[in-house]
CHARMM internal coordinates of N, CA and C (Angstrom, degrees):
IC EDIT
DIST 1 N 1 CA 1.4376
DIST 1 CA 1 C 1.5411
ANGL 1 N 1 CA 1 C 107.98
DIST 1 C 2 N 1.3035
ANGL 1 CA 1 C 2 N 115.76
DIHE 1 N 1 CA 1 C 2 N 127.59
DIST 2 N 2 CA 1.4272
ANGL 1 C 2 N 2 CA 121.51
DIHE 1 CA 1 C 2 N 2 CA -174.03
DIST 2 CA 2 C 1.5339
ANGL 2 N 2 CA 2 C 113.87
DIHE 1 C 2 N 2 CA 2 C -86.73
DIST 2 C 3 N 1.3750
ANGL 2 CA 2 C 3 N 119.38
DIHE 2 N 2 CA 2 C 3 N -21.25
DIST 3 N 3 CA 1.4324
ANGL 2 C 3 N 3 CA 121.08
DIHE 2 CA 2 C 3 N 3 CA 179.02
DIST 3 CA 3 C 1.5078
ANGL 3 N 3 CA 3 C 112.21
DIHE 2 C 3 N 3 CA 3 C -92.25
DIST 3 C 4 N 1.3397
ANGL 3 CA 3 C 4 N 110.85
DIHE 3 N 3 CA 3 C 4 N 133.34
DIST 4 N 4 CA 1.4833
ANGL 3 C 4 N 4 CA 118.35
DIHE 3 CA 3 C 4 N 4 CA -179.04
DIST 4 CA 4 C 1.5425
ANGL 4 N 4 CA 4 C 107.81
DIHE 3 C 4 N 4 CA 4 C -122.93
DIST 4 C 5 N 1.3557
ANGL 4 CA 4 C 5 N 113.49
DIHE 4 N 4 CA 4 C 5 N 151.94
DIST 5 N 5 CA 1.4723
ANGL 4 C 5 N 5 CA 118.15
DIHE 4 CA 4 C 5 N 5 CA 176.44
DIST 5 CA 5 C 1.5246
ANGL 5 N 5 CA 5 C 108.09
DIHE 4 C 5 N 5 CA 5 C -85.37
DIST 5 C 6 N 1.2906
ANGL 5 CA 5 C 6 N 117.67
DIHE 5 N 5 CA 5 C 6 N 134.17
DIST 6 N 6 CA 1.4686
ANGL 5 C 6 N 6 CA 120.13
DIHE 5 CA 5 C 6 N 6 CA 178.71
DIST 6 CA 6 C 1.5561
ANGL 6 N 6 CA 6 C 108.85
DIHE 5 C 6 N 6 CA 6 C -129.36
DIST 6 C 7 N 1.3018
ANGL 6 CA 6 C 7 N 114.12
DIHE 6 N 6 CA 6 C 7 N 159.56
DIST 7 N 7 CA 1.4501
ANGL 6 C 7 N 7 CA 121.65
DIHE 6 CA 6 C 7 N 7 CA 178.37
DIST 7 CA 7 C 1.5218
ANGL 7 N 7 CA 7 C 109.97
DIHE 6 C 7 N 7 CA 7 C -105.53
DIST 7 C 8 N 1.3161
ANGL 7 CA 7 C 8 N 117.97
DIHE 7 N 7 CA 7 C 8 N 139.57
DIST 8 N 8 CA 1.4660
ANGL 7 C 8 N 8 CA 124.03
DIHE 7 CA 7 C 8 N 8 CA 176.57
DIST 8 CA 8 C 1.5048
ANGL 8 N 8 CA 8 C 108.90
DIHE 7 C 8 N 8 CA 8 C -100.17
DIST 8 C 9 N 1.3092
ANGL 8 CA 8 C 9 N 119.96
DIHE 8 N 8 CA 8 C 9 N 124.20
DIST 9 N 9 CA 1.3998
ANGL 8 C 9 N 9 CA 127.50
DIHE 8 CA 8 C 9 N 9 CA -176.97
DIST 9 CA 9 C 1.5261
ANGL 9 N 9 CA 9 C 111.33
DIHE 8 C 9 N 9 CA 9 C -110.23
DIST 9 C 10 N 1.3203
ANGL 9 CA 9 C 10 N 114.73
DIHE 9 N 9 CA 9 C 10 N 134.72
DIST 10 N 10 CA 1.4928
ANGL 9 C 10 N 10 CA 121.07
DIHE 9 CA 9 C 10 N 10 CA 179.77
DIST 10 CA 10 C 1.5326
ANGL 10 N 10 CA 10 C 106.50
DIHE 9 C 10 N 10 CA 10 C -70.73
DIST 10 C 11 N 1.3394
ANGL 10 CA 10 C 11 N 117.75
DIHE 10 N 10 CA 10 C 11 N 137.42
DIST 11 N 11 CA 1.4586
ANGL 10 C 11 N 11 CA 121.52
DIHE 10 CA 10 C 11 N 11 CA -176.57
DIST 11 CA 11 C 1.5531
ANGL 11 N 11 CA 11 C 110.27
DIHE 10 C 11 N 11 CA 11 C -80.86
DIST 11 C 12 N 1.3465
ANGL 11 CA 11 C 12 N 118.31
DIHE 11 N 11 CA 11 C 12 N -18.61
DIST 12 N 12 CA 1.5159
ANGL 11 C 12 N 12 CA 119.47
DIHE 11 CA 11 C 12 N 12 CA 179.72
DIST 12 CA 12 C 1.4779
ANGL 12 N 12 CA 12 C 111.31
DIHE 11 C 12 N 12 CA 12 C -87.46
DIST 12 C 13 N 1.3476
ANGL 12 CA 12 C 13 N 118.74
DIHE 12 N 12 CA 12 C 13 N -53.66
DIST 13 N 13 CA 1.4889
ANGL 12 C 13 N 13 CA 119.49
DIHE 12 CA 12 C 13 N 13 CA -172.41
DIST 13 CA 13 C 1.6046
ANGL 13 N 13 CA 13 C 109.76
DIHE 12 C 13 N 13 CA 13 C -102.48
DIST 13 C 14 N 1.2813
ANGL 13 CA 13 C 14 N 118.18
DIHE 13 N 13 CA 13 C 14 N -2.88
DIST 14 N 14 CA 1.4563
ANGL 13 C 14 N 14 CA 122.44
DIHE 13 CA 13 C 14 N 14 CA 176.20
DIST 14 CA 14 C 1.4945
ANGL 14 N 14 CA 14 C 114.15
DIHE 13 C 14 N 14 CA 14 C 60.59
DIST 14 C 15 N 1.3558
ANGL 14 CA 14 C 15 N 119.90
DIHE 14 N 14 CA 14 C 15 N 32.87
DIST 15 N 15 CA 1.4376
ANGL 14 C 15 N 15 CA 122.64
DIHE 14 CA 14 C 15 N 15 CA -179.89
DIST 15 CA 15 C 1.4921
ANGL 15 N 15 CA 15 C 108.14
DIHE 14 C 15 N 15 CA 15 C -107.47
DIST 15 C 16 N 1.3307
ANGL 15 CA 15 C 16 N 117.10
DIHE 15 N 15 CA 15 C 16 N 147.56
DIST 16 N 16 CA 1.5126
ANGL 15 C 16 N 16 CA 124.86
DIHE 15 CA 15 C 16 N 16 CA 179.03
DIST 16 CA 16 C 1.5299
ANGL 16 N 16 CA 16 C 107.07
DIHE 15 C 16 N 16 CA 16 C -82.85
DIST 16 C 17 N 1.3322
ANGL 16 CA 16 C 17 N 116.69
DIHE 16 N 16 CA 16 C 17 N 114.58
DIST 17 N 17 CA 1.4274
ANGL 16 C 17 N 17 CA 121.42
DIHE 16 CA 16 C 17 N 17 CA -176.42
DIST 17 CA 17 C 1.5121
ANGL 17 N 17 CA 17 C 113.82
DIHE 16 C 17 N 17 CA 17 C -111.29
DIST 17 C 18 N 1.3272
ANGL 17 CA 17 C 18 N 118.18
DIHE 17 N 17 CA 17 C 18 N -33.66
DIST 18 N 18 CA 1.4853
ANGL 17 C 18 N 18 CA 121.78
DIHE 17 CA 17 C 18 N 18 CA -175.44
DIST 18 CA 18 C 1.5031
ANGL 18 N 18 CA 18 C 110.21
DIHE 17 C 18 N 18 CA 18 C -129.04
DIST 18 C 19 N 1.3204
ANGL 18 CA 18 C 19 N 117.30
DIHE 18 N 18 CA 18 C 19 N 155.10
DIST 19 N 19 CA 1.4778
ANGL 18 C 19 N 19 CA 123.36
DIHE 18 CA 18 C 19 N 19 CA 166.19
DIST 19 CA 19 C 1.4718
ANGL 19 N 19 CA 19 C 108.76
DIHE 18 C 19 N 19 CA 19 C -126.00
DIST 19 C 20 N 1.3334
ANGL 19 CA 19 C 20 N 117.79
DIHE 19 N 19 CA 19 C 20 N 149.77
DIST 20 N 20 CA 1.4673
ANGL 19 C 20 N 20 CA 123.78
DIHE 19 CA 19 C 20 N 20 CA 178.90
DIST 20 CA 20 C 1.5118
ANGL 20 N 20 CA 20 C 108.53
DIHE 19 C 20 N 20 CA 20 C -154.90
DIST 20 C 21 N 1.3106
ANGL 20 CA 20 C 21 N 115.88
DIHE 20 N 20 CA 20 C 21 N 175.44
DIST 21 N 21 CA 1.4566
ANGL 20 C 21 N 21 CA 120.41
DIHE 20 CA 20 C 21 N 21 CA 177.83
DIST 21 CA 21 C 1.5275
ANGL 21 N 21 CA 21 C 108.81
DIHE 20 C 21 N 21 CA 21 C -108.42
DIST 21 C 22 N 1.3439
ANGL 21 CA 21 C 22 N 114.85
DIHE 21 N 21 CA 21 C 22 N 157.07
DIST 22 N 22 CA 1.4469
ANGL 21 C 22 N 22 CA 120.41
DIHE 21 CA 21 C 22 N 22 CA -175.71
DIST 22 CA 22 C 1.5282
ANGL 22 N 22 CA 22 C 107.43
DIHE 21 C 22 N 22 CA 22 C -148.11
DIST 22 C 23 N 1.3468
ANGL 22 CA 22 C 23 N 115.44
DIHE 22 N 22 CA 22 C 23 N 136.84
DIST 23 N 23 CA 1.3971
ANGL 22 C 23 N 23 CA 123.63
DIHE 22 CA 22 C 23 N 23 CA 174.39
DIST 23 CA 23 C 1.5480
ANGL 23 N 23 CA 23 C 109.42
DIHE 22 C 23 N 23 CA 23 C -82.39
DIST 23 C 24 N 1.3023
ANGL 23 CA 23 C 24 N 118.95
DIHE 23 N 23 CA 23 C 24 N 108.57
DIST 24 N 24 CA 1.4795
ANGL 23 C 24 N 24 CA 123.85
DIHE 23 CA 23 C 24 N 24 CA -174.82
DIST 24 CA 24 C 1.5421
ANGL 24 N 24 CA 24 C 112.53
DIHE 23 C 24 N 24 CA 24 C -66.78
DIST 24 C 25 N 1.3110
ANGL 24 CA 24 C 25 N 117.32
DIHE 24 N 24 CA 24 C 25 N -28.09
DIST 25 N 25 CA 1.4358
ANGL 24 C 25 N 25 CA 117.66
DIHE 24 CA 24 C 25 N 25 CA -177.70
DIST 25 CA 25 C 1.5301
ANGL 25 N 25 CA 25 C 112.18
DIHE 24 C 25 N 25 CA 25 C -79.63
DIST 25 C 26 N 1.3233
ANGL 25 CA 25 C 26 N 118.30
DIHE 25 N 25 CA 25 C 26 N -36.36
DIST 26 N 26 CA 1.4387
ANGL 25 C 26 N 26 CA 119.75
DIHE 25 CA 25 C 26 N 26 CA -179.54
DIST 26 CA 26 C 1.4949
ANGL 26 N 26 CA 26 C 113.81
DIHE 25 C 26 N 26 CA 26 C -83.51
DIST 26 C 27 N 1.3842
ANGL 26 CA 26 C 27 N 119.72
DIHE 26 N 26 CA 26 C 27 N -33.43
DIST 27 N 27 CA 1.4294
ANGL 26 C 27 N 27 CA 120.93
DIHE 26 CA 26 C 27 N 27 CA 179.13
DIST 27 CA 27 C 1.5156
ANGL 27 N 27 CA 27 C 108.83
DIHE 26 C 27 N 27 CA 27 C -124.52
DIST 27 C 28 N 1.3346
ANGL 27 CA 27 C 28 N 119.98
DIHE 27 N 27 CA 27 C 28 N 85.80
DIST 28 N 28 CA 1.4810
ANGL 27 C 28 N 28 CA 121.30
DIHE 27 CA 27 C 28 N 28 CA -179.48
DIST 28 CA 28 C 1.5294
ANGL 28 N 28 CA 28 C 112.99
DIHE 27 C 28 N 28 CA 28 C -73.70
DIST 28 C 29 N 1.3327
ANGL 28 CA 28 C 29 N 118.02
DIHE 28 N 28 CA 28 C 29 N -20.07
DIST 29 N 29 CA 1.4607
ANGL 28 C 29 N 29 CA 120.62
DIHE 28 CA 28 C 29 N 29 CA -177.73
DIST 29 CA 29 C 1.5485
ANGL 29 N 29 CA 29 C 108.24
DIHE 28 C 29 N 29 CA 29 C -86.90
DIST 29 C 30 N 1.3338
ANGL 29 CA 29 C 30 N 116.56
DIHE 29 N 29 CA 29 C 30 N 166.45
DIST 30 N 30 CA 1.4861
ANGL 29 C 30 N 30 CA 120.90
DIHE 29 CA 29 C 30 N 30 CA -175.46
DIST 30 CA 30 C 1.4878
ANGL 30 N 30 CA 30 C 110.35
DIHE 29 C 30 N 30 CA 30 C -75.78
DIST 30 C 31 N 1.3423
ANGL 30 CA 30 C 31 N 115.86
DIHE 30 N 30 CA 30 C 31 N 142.91
DIST 31 N 31 CA 1.4588
ANGL 30 C 31 N 31 CA 122.74
DIHE 30 CA 30 C 31 N 31 CA 179.57
DIST 31 CA 31 C 1.5328
ANGL 31 N 31 CA 31 C 110.02
DIHE 30 C 31 N 31 CA 31 C -82.35
DIST 31 C 32 N 1.3761
ANGL 31 CA 31 C 32 N 114.21
DIHE 31 N 31 CA 31 C 32 N 150.42
DIST 32 N 32 CA 1.4496
ANGL 31 C 32 N 32 CA 120.80
DIHE 31 CA 31 C 32 N 32 CA 174.34
DIST 32 CA 32 C 1.4677
ANGL 32 N 32 CA 32 C 108.73
DIHE 31 C 32 N 32 CA 32 C -139.08
DIST 32 C 33 N 1.3145
ANGL 32 CA 32 C 33 N 116.62
DIHE 32 N 32 CA 32 C 33 N 132.63
DIST 33 N 33 CA 1.5130
ANGL 32 C 33 N 33 CA 123.02
DIHE 32 CA 32 C 33 N 33 CA 179.16
DIST 33 CA 33 C 1.5564
ANGL 33 N 33 CA 33 C 107.13
DIHE 32 C 33 N 33 CA 33 C -133.96
DIST 33 C 34 N 1.3329
ANGL 33 CA 33 C 34 N 113.33
DIHE 33 N 33 CA 33 C 34 N 150.71
DIST 34 N 34 CA 1.4530
ANGL 33 C 34 N 34 CA 115.98
DIHE 33 CA 33 C 34 N 34 CA 170.04
DIST 34 CA 34 C 1.5422
ANGL 34 N 34 CA 34 C 106.71
DIHE 33 C 34 N 34 CA 34 C -99.01
DIST 34 C 35 N 1.3134
ANGL 34 CA 34 C 35 N 116.26
DIHE 34 N 34 CA 34 C 35 N 111.92
DIST 35 N 35 CA 1.4650
ANGL 34 C 35 N 35 CA 121.13
DIHE 34 CA 34 C 35 N 35 CA -174.63
DIST 35 CA 35 C 1.5716
ANGL 35 N 35 CA 35 C 108.05
DIHE 34 C 35 N 35 CA 35 C -131.88
DIST 35 C 36 N 1.3289
ANGL 35 CA 35 C 36 N 112.66
DIHE 35 N 35 CA 35 C 36 N 166.91
DIST 36 N 36 CA 1.4420
ANGL 35 C 36 N 36 CA 120.50
DIHE 35 CA 35 C 36 N 36 CA 178.71
DIST 36 CA 36 C 1.5391
ANGL 36 N 36 CA 36 C 108.52
DIHE 35 C 36 N 36 CA 36 C -76.58
DIST 36 C 37 N 1.3468
ANGL 36 CA 36 C 37 N 116.06
DIHE 36 N 36 CA 36 C 37 N 134.41
DIST 37 N 37 CA 1.4117
ANGL 36 C 37 N 37 CA 121.33
DIHE 36 CA 36 C 37 N 37 CA 173.53
DIST 37 CA 37 C 1.5669
ANGL 37 N 37 CA 37 C 108.09
DIHE 36 C 37 N 37 CA 37 C -112.51
DIST 37 C 38 N 1.3669
ANGL 37 CA 37 C 38 N 115.19
DIHE 37 N 37 CA 37 C 38 N 119.89
DIST 38 N 38 CA 1.4486
ANGL 37 C 38 N 38 CA 117.61
DIHE 37 CA 37 C 38 N 38 CA -175.25
DIST 38 CA 38 C 1.4840
ANGL 38 N 38 CA 38 C 111.89
DIHE 37 C 38 N 38 CA 38 C -74.11
DIST 38 C 39 N 1.3037
ANGL 38 CA 38 C 39 N 119.70
DIHE 38 N 38 CA 38 C 39 N -16.12
DIST 39 N 39 CA 1.4785
ANGL 38 C 39 N 39 CA 124.08
DIHE 38 CA 38 C 39 N 39 CA -179.22
DIST 39 CA 39 C 1.5538
ANGL 39 N 39 CA 39 C 108.82
DIHE 38 C 39 N 39 CA 39 C -84.85
DIST 39 C 40 N 1.3159
ANGL 39 CA 39 C 40 N 118.63
DIHE 39 N 39 CA 39 C 40 N -39.09
DIST 40 N 40 CA 1.4291
ANGL 39 C 40 N 40 CA 123.25
DIHE 39 CA 39 C 40 N 40 CA 174.85
DIST 40 CA 40 C 1.4736
ANGL 40 N 40 CA 40 C 114.76
DIHE 39 C 40 N 40 CA 40 C -78.57
DIST 40 C 41 N 1.3185
ANGL 40 CA 40 C 41 N 116.94
DIHE 40 N 40 CA 40 C 41 N -33.08
DIST 41 N 41 CA 1.4616
ANGL 40 C 41 N 41 CA 123.76
DIHE 40 CA 40 C 41 N 41 CA 177.99
DIST 41 CA 41 C 1.5264
ANGL 41 N 41 CA 41 C 113.56
DIHE 40 C 41 N 41 CA 41 C 89.08
DIST 41 C 42 N 1.3537
ANGL 41 CA 41 C 42 N 119.42
DIHE 41 N 41 CA 41 C 42 N 11.32
DIST 42 N 42 CA 1.4667
ANGL 41 C 42 N 42 CA 124.07
DIHE 41 CA 41 C 42 N 42 CA 175.31
DIST 42 CA 42 C 1.4856
ANGL 42 N 42 CA 42 C 112.16
DIHE 41 C 42 N 42 CA 42 C -150.93
DIST 42 C 43 N 1.3257
ANGL 42 CA 42 C 43 N 115.29
DIHE 42 N 42 CA 42 C 43 N 177.23
DIST 43 N 43 CA 1.4594
ANGL 42 C 43 N 43 CA 121.86
DIHE 42 CA 42 C 43 N 43 CA 179.32
DIST 43 CA 43 C 1.5357
ANGL 43 N 43 CA 43 C 110.84
DIHE 42 C 43 N 43 CA 43 C -77.42
DIST 43 C 44 N 1.3287
ANGL 43 CA 43 C 44 N 118.69
DIHE 43 N 43 CA 43 C 44 N 122.52
DIST 44 N 44 CA 1.4430
ANGL 43 C 44 N 44 CA 122.55
DIHE 43 CA 43 C 44 N 44 CA -178.56
DIST 44 CA 44 C 1.5356
ANGL 44 N 44 CA 44 C 107.66
DIHE 43 C 44 N 44 CA 44 C -130.87
DIST 44 C 45 N 1.3067
ANGL 44 CA 44 C 45 N 115.18
DIHE 44 N 44 CA 44 C 45 N 168.14
DIST 45 N 45 CA 1.4445
ANGL 44 C 45 N 45 CA 121.65
DIHE 44 CA 44 C 45 N 45 CA 176.17
DIST 45 CA 45 C 1.5144
ANGL 45 N 45 CA 45 C 112.28
DIHE 44 C 45 N 45 CA 45 C -75.77
DIST 45 C 46 N 1.3054
ANGL 45 CA 45 C 46 N 118.62
DIHE 45 N 45 CA 45 C 46 N 123.94
DIST 46 N 46 CA 1.4756
ANGL 45 C 46 N 46 CA 122.09
DIHE 45 CA 45 C 46 N 46 CA 178.56
DIST 46 CA 46 C 1.5486
ANGL 46 N 46 CA 46 C 106.91
DIHE 45 C 46 N 46 CA 46 C -110.96
DIST 46 C 47 N 1.3334
ANGL 46 CA 46 C 47 N 116.36
DIHE 46 N 46 CA 46 C 47 N 131.84
DIST 47 N 47 CA 1.4297
ANGL 46 C 47 N 47 CA 123.27
DIHE 46 CA 46 C 47 N 47 CA -178.31
DIST 47 CA 47 C 1.5428
ANGL 47 N 47 CA 47 C 109.32
DIHE 46 C 47 N 47 CA 47 C -115.84
DIST 47 C 48 N 1.2683
ANGL 47 CA 47 C 48 N 117.91
DIHE 47 N 47 CA 47 C 48 N 157.95
DIST 48 N 48 CA 1.4416
ANGL 47 C 48 N 48 CA 123.98
DIHE 47 CA 47 C 48 N 48 CA 177.40
DIST 48 CA 48 C 1.5125
ANGL 48 N 48 CA 48 C 110.05
DIHE 47 C 48 N 48 CA 48 C -65.17
DIST 48 C 49 N 1.3011
ANGL 48 CA 48 C 49 N 119.01
DIHE 48 N 48 CA 48 C 49 N 127.23
DIST 49 N 49 CA 1.4535
ANGL 48 C 49 N 49 CA 122.28
DIHE 48 CA 48 C 49 N 49 CA -179.39
DIST 49 CA 49 C 1.5575
ANGL 49 N 49 CA 49 C 111.08
DIHE 48 C 49 N 49 CA 49 C -97.01
DIST 49 C 50 N 1.3350
ANGL 49 CA 49 C 50 N 113.68
DIHE 49 N 49 CA 49 C 50 N -169.96
DIST 50 N 50 CA 1.4444
ANGL 49 C 50 N 50 CA 120.28
DIHE 49 CA 49 C 50 N 50 CA -179.51
DIST 50 CA 50 C 1.4949
ANGL 50 N 50 CA 50 C 110.93
DIHE 49 C 50 N 50 CA 50 C -78.48
END
COOR INIT
IC SEED 1 N 1 CA 1 C
IC BUILD
């Protein structure tokens, strides 16, 4: 199976807020999204975590 479940981690507070799936064959690099962090209280950059 090529799709894996990944966690998105806030770059400011380092907390895991979101989970999503990713196709490892098509996107081998780490994903980055600008999403709302409920702990920080604003939109921050979220990167793919471990």
